[in-house]
N, C-alpha and C positions, 0 to 999 in steps of 0.2 A: 792321336798325337804321339810322336816319337818322346820318349822319356829323357834322352840324352841329347847330344848336339848333332850338328848336321854332318851326316856322311863322314867323320873322321877328319875335316877339316883343321888343321892345327890352330887356325885363327878362331875356332870356336870352343876349343877345349878350356872348361872352367879352371882358373888359375888363381890361386890365393898368394898376393904378393906380400912378403914379410915387410912388417912395417918396421921403419927405422926411426929413431927418436929424433923428434923434430924439436925446432926452436919455437919458442911461442908465436914469433911472427911469420914463420914460414908457411908456403901455401902448403896445402893439404893434398897429397899424391894418391892415386887409384889404389886399392887394397886387392882388387880382384880383376878378372879379365875373363869373359868379354864383358862390354856395357850394353851393347845393343841388344835391344829386346829380342830381334829375329835371331840372333846369332846364340842366346842362353838357352841351355836346356831346360826341362821342367825340374830337374835335380840339380841343385847347385849348392853344395854344401857352406859355401861363403855365405850363403843367405841366412843360416840356420841362427835364431833368435836376433837377428839383425833388425836395425832401424833402416827400412828401404826407401829410397828416394827414386820416384819415376819422373825423370825430366822430359820436357818435350825438347828437341833438339835443337831449338832457338835459343832455350832459355840461357844456355851456357855462354853464348855470344851475346844476347842483349845485355846481360848484368856484368859489371866489370867484377864482382866480388862472389861469383858462382862458389868458388873453392872454399873462400874462407867462410860466407855465410851459409851456404845449403848442402854442400859434401861434408862438411866435417862430422865426424864420427858416424856417418851414413854409408850403406852400400848404393850403388848407384846403376839403375838402367835407363836407357834412353831410347827414344824414338818418337815418329811424328804420326799422330792420329789422322792428320790428312793423306799422306803420302804411303802410309803402311796399311796392312789389312786389318781393321779393327777387329773382326771378329776371330781371327788368329790370335791376337793379341788376348781377347777374351778368355779363349779356351788356354793359352799358355798360362796367364795368371791366374784362373780357376785352378789349374793343377798346382800351380806353385804355392797359392794360398791353401789349398786342402792339403798338401804334404809338408810344408815347411812352417815352422813356427816363426813368426815374425813378431818383434816388439812393437813396430809402429810401420805406417805407410804415408808418406807424403807425396802428393803430386806436385810438380812446379812446371806450369805451364804459361804460355803468353796470353795476352789479353784478347787476341783475334778470334773470333767465334768458332773456327774450324779446331782449334787448340782446346776446346772445352770437351772435346770429344775423349780426351785423355782421360778426364776426370769420370766422365760416362762408362768407359772402357773399364777401369778401376771398379767403381761401383757394382757394375754387373758381376766382374769376376767375383767381387767379395760376395755378392748376393750368391750365386751360383755355388760357391764353395762352404757357405753357411759359416764362415767364420766372421767373429766379432773383433777385428783389428783396429786400434785407433787410426783414424785417417783424416789426415788435414790437406787443405789444398791452398797453394799460394799461387798468386797472379801477378805476372811481371808485365810491365807496359812496354810498348816498343822504344821507349826511350829509356829502358833499364831499371826503372824504379820500382818497388814492391807497391802494387795497387791494393791487394788485399791477403789476407792471411786468416783462415778459418777452418774450424773443423767441418767435414763432410757430412751432411745428414744421408741416414740411410733409410 
């Protein structure tokens, strides 16, 4: 697996966005680019010592408070465990976890069975990396409500 981005495509270049002071009620904005798991390189400086949120694609659309509740003070990567290549995700996250110090890892997924694959992908990557990063899972219902929040057992 390559350690950088896809063939020099500008949309894949890792970019840290300067944070602007925000009012208490302002919606959180992205602090980096790209956010798609497929586009991120295995070396992404903005992930150093970050609280990482790996969100299934549908979650941001299912819950009306995604930015305020889940993105706050976190770096985010998004993908779909059903439509994307799960083994590529395992390889990529294994490399990221092995080389990048993270403070925490959170997965945000939908209640549908196929979405549990995102948790399994991250568990496998953590196992392969040998890292012990605090890891939590939040499950969102199809109506946008939080159904559960818990630490992930390894």
